[in-house]
C-alpha positions in Angstrom: 48.1 -3.0 -115.7 51.6 -2.8 -114.3 52.1 -5.5 -111.7 55.9 -5.5 -111.5 57.4 -3.6 -108.6 60.7 -2.8 -106.9 60.8 -3.8 -103.3 64.0 -2.8 -101.6 63.1 -2.2 -98.0 62.4 -4.0 -94.8 58.9 -4.4 -93.2 57.0 -2.8 -90.3 55.9 -5.8 -88.3 52.9 -6.1 -86.0 52.0 -8.9 -83.6 48.7 -9.3 -81.8 48.5 -11.8 -79.0 45.5 -14.0 -79.7 44.6 -14.6 -76.0 44.0 -10.9 -75.1 44.7 -8.8 -78.2 47.9 -7.1 -76.8 49.8 -5.5 -79.7 53.5 -5.4 -80.2 54.9 -3.5 -83.1 58.3 -2.6 -84.5 58.9 0.1 -87.1 62.7 -0.2 -86.7 63.2 -3.7 -88.1 66.4 -4.4 -90.0 65.2 -7.7 -91.4 61.8 -9.3 -91.9 62.0 -12.6 -93.8 59.6 -15.4 -94.8 60.8 -18.9 -95.6 58.6 -21.7 -97.0 59.4 -25.4 -97.3 57.3 -28.2 -98.8 57.9 -31.9 -98.4 58.0 -33.4 -101.9 58.1 -37.1 -102.8 58.8 -38.3 -106.3 56.8 -41.2 -107.8 58.7 -43.3 -110.3 57.3 -45.7 -112.8 57.5 -47.2 -116.3 60.5 -48.5 -118.2 63.5 -46.7 -117.1 61.9 -45.5 -113.8 60.9 -42.0 -114.9 59.3 -39.5 -112.6 55.6 -39.7 -113.2 54.3 -37.7 -110.3 55.5 -35.4 -107.5 53.5 -35.6 -104.3 53.6 -32.3 -102.3 52.6 -32.1 -98.6 53.5 -30.7 -95.2 53.8 -27.0 -96.1 56.0 -25.2 -93.5 56.4 -21.4 -93.3 58.9 -19.8 -90.9 59.3 -16.1 -90.1 62.3 -14.2 -88.8 62.5 -10.6 -87.6 65.6 -8.7 -86.6 65.1 -5.3 -84.9 67.5 -2.4 -84.5 66.2 -1.7 -81.0 65.6 -3.9 -78.0 62.4 -3.9 -75.9 61.1 -6.1 -73.1 58.1 -7.1 -75.1 60.3 -9.5 -77.1 61.2 -11.4 -74.0 57.5 -11.4 -73.0 56.7 -13.1 -76.3 59.5 -15.7 -76.1 58.9 -16.6 -72.5 55.1 -16.8 -72.5 54.7 -14.5 -69.5 53.4 -11.0 -69.0 55.4 -8.0 -68.1 55.1 -7.2 -64.4 55.2 -3.4 -64.1 55.9 -3.6 -60.4 58.7 -6.1 -60.4 61.4 -6.1 -57.7 64.9 -7.4 -57.4 67.8 -7.1 -54.9 71.1 -6.2 -56.5 74.6 -5.7 -55.3 75.8 -2.1 -55.8 79.3 -0.8 -55.7 80.0 2.5 -53.9 83.0 4.5 -52.9 83.6 5.3 -49.2 85.8 8.0 -47.7 88.1 7.0 -44.8 88.5 9.4 -41.9 90.4 9.1 -38.7 88.1 10.0 -35.8 90.2 10.0 -32.6 91.9 6.7 -33.6 88.8 5.1 -35.0 88.7 4.7 -38.8 85.3 5.7 -40.1 84.0 5.1 -43.7 81.4 7.5 -45.0 79.2 6.8 -48.1 76.7 9.1 -49.8 73.8 6.6 -49.5 72.5 7.4 -46.1 69.7 4.8 -46.2 72.1 1.9 -46.1 72.3 0.0 -42.8 74.7 -2.7 -43.8 77.5 -3.1 -46.3 80.8 -4.8 -47.1 83.9 -2.6 -46.9 86.8 -3.7 -49.0 90.1 -2.7 -47.3 93.2 -1.8 -49.4 94.6 -5.3 -49.0 91.4 -6.8 -50.6 90.0 -8.1 -47.3 86.3 -7.7 -46.8 84.6 -6.6 -43.7 80.8 -6.6 -43.0 79.9 -3.3 -41.4 76.9 -1.6 -39.9 76.2 1.9 -41.2 74.5 4.7 -39.2 73.4 7.7 -41.3 76.0 6.7 -43.9 78.9 6.1 -41.5 80.5 2.8 -40.4 83.6 1.8 -38.5 86.4 0.1 -40.3 87.7 -2.8 -38.2 91.4 -2.4 -37.0 94.1 -3.2 -37.9 93.4 -1.8 -41.4 95.5 -1.1 -44.5 93.4 2.0 -45.4 94.5 5.3 -43.9 92.9 8.6 -43.2 91.9 10.3 -46.5 91.9 7.0 -48.5 89.0 5.9 -50.7 87.7 2.3 -50.3 85.1 0.2 -52.1 81.8 -0.5 -50.3 79.3 -3.1 -51.6 75.7 -2.7 -50.5 72.4 -4.5 -51.2 69.7 -2.4 -52.8 66.1 -3.2 -53.9 65.1 -1.9 -57.3 61.7 -1.9 -59.0 60.7 -1.7 -62.6 59.2 -3.6 -65.5 60.1 -7.3 -65.2 59.8 -10.5 -67.1 60.5 -13.8 -65.3 62.2 -16.8 -66.8 59.8 -19.6 -65.8 60.6 -23.3 -66.4 57.0 -24.2 -67.0 55.9 -21.4 -69.3 56.4 -21.1 -73.1 55.4 -18.7 -75.9 51.8 -18.2 -76.8 50.2 -17.7 -80.2 50.0 -14.4 -82.1 48.7 -13.0 -85.3 51.4 -11.4 -87.4 51.4 -8.7 -90.1 54.3 -7.5 -92.4 53.9 -4.3 -94.3 56.4 -2.9 -96.8 56.4 -0.5 -99.7 56.7 -1.2 -103.5 57.9 1.2 -106.2 57.0 1.5 -109.8 60.3 0.6 -111.6 59.7 3.1 -114.4 59.3 6.1 -112.1 60.4 4.9 -108.7 57.2 6.3 -107.3 55.8 4.7 -104.1 53.0 2.9 -105.9 51.8 0.1 -103.6 52.0 -1.3 -100.1 52.6 -5.0 -99.7 50.7 -6.5 -96.7 51.4 -10.0 -95.6 49.3 -11.6 -92.8 49.5 -14.8 -90.9 46.6 -15.8 -88.6 48.5 -17.9 -86.1 52.3 -17.9 -85.4 54.2 -19.2 -82.4 57.5 -17.4 -81.3 60.4 -19.7 -80.9 61.5 -19.9 -77.2 65.2 -20.0 -78.3 67.1 -16.8 -78.4 70.6 -15.3 -78.0 71.3 -12.0 -76.3 75.0 -10.9 -76.1 76.2 -7.8 -74.4 79.4 -6.5 -76.0 81.0 -3.2 -75.7 80.1 -0.8 -78.6 78.0 -3.5 -80.2 74.3 -2.6 -80.1 71.9 -5.5 -79.5 69.9 -6.4 -82.5 67.3 -8.9 -81.2 66.3 -11.6 -83.7 63.1 -13.6 -83.2 61.9 -16.6 -85.2 58.3 -17.8 -85.6 56.6 -20.8 -86.9 53.3 -20.3 -88.9 50.5 -22.6 -87.8 47.4 -23.7 -89.5 44.4 -22.4 -87.5 42.1 -25.0 -86.1 39.4 -26.0 -88.6 41.0 -23.9 -91.5 43.3 -24.5 -94.4 44.3 -20.9 -95.0 47.5 -20.0 -93.1 47.7 -16.4 -94.3 47.6 -14.0 -97.2 49.5 -11.4 -99.2 47.8 -8.2 -100.4 49.0 -5.6 -102.9 47.1 -2.4 -102.0 47.3 1.3 -102.6 49.6 3.1 -100.1 48.1 2.9 -96.6 
């Protein structure tokens, strides 16, 4: 029986939240790694102090997954909160306003007709709070802007969407984790087997970095610590199976 294979690919990774069974999956991972460390203590004895035994304990397994794509579920996992599909936030939005001379009064017109208040930035950089009526507000005089000029207008706008909060008193929950990759027969390079690796209890690290850089796609990386389930000694398993 041939039990030697070529493995040269990443893994599809699936997480299942233990509390409620929510599933998060990535089939676009760039890296899926497993690292094991064991504490080992040498016992010395006899003439010359030779090594007579090696005591092994405290097995530690850590996982790391780097994805090619970003999704909000990753923050949900690290923050220990659920995604709020009806989240709201108030943001500052930059618009352009057109200046027009209306019988000696300078008026600024913007396209957003629902705005009732904004900040108009004059050509000299001074800022003026203004009240808009159907998208039109007066620019206080004296002003540097002239008829036909374009000025910047800042408005407050409420937006809604999926939201994860950063809460000081909440941390990541426990998940089940499964890695699956493919193995090839080295003599034919045929997809011969699937490799499935499961861990019954993993805890996402709450530490993460997320940098926004021009022309540099975010590749989120998450780290996990494998735990020993209560009352058990088995932390996980690896299975070589026919292609799934």
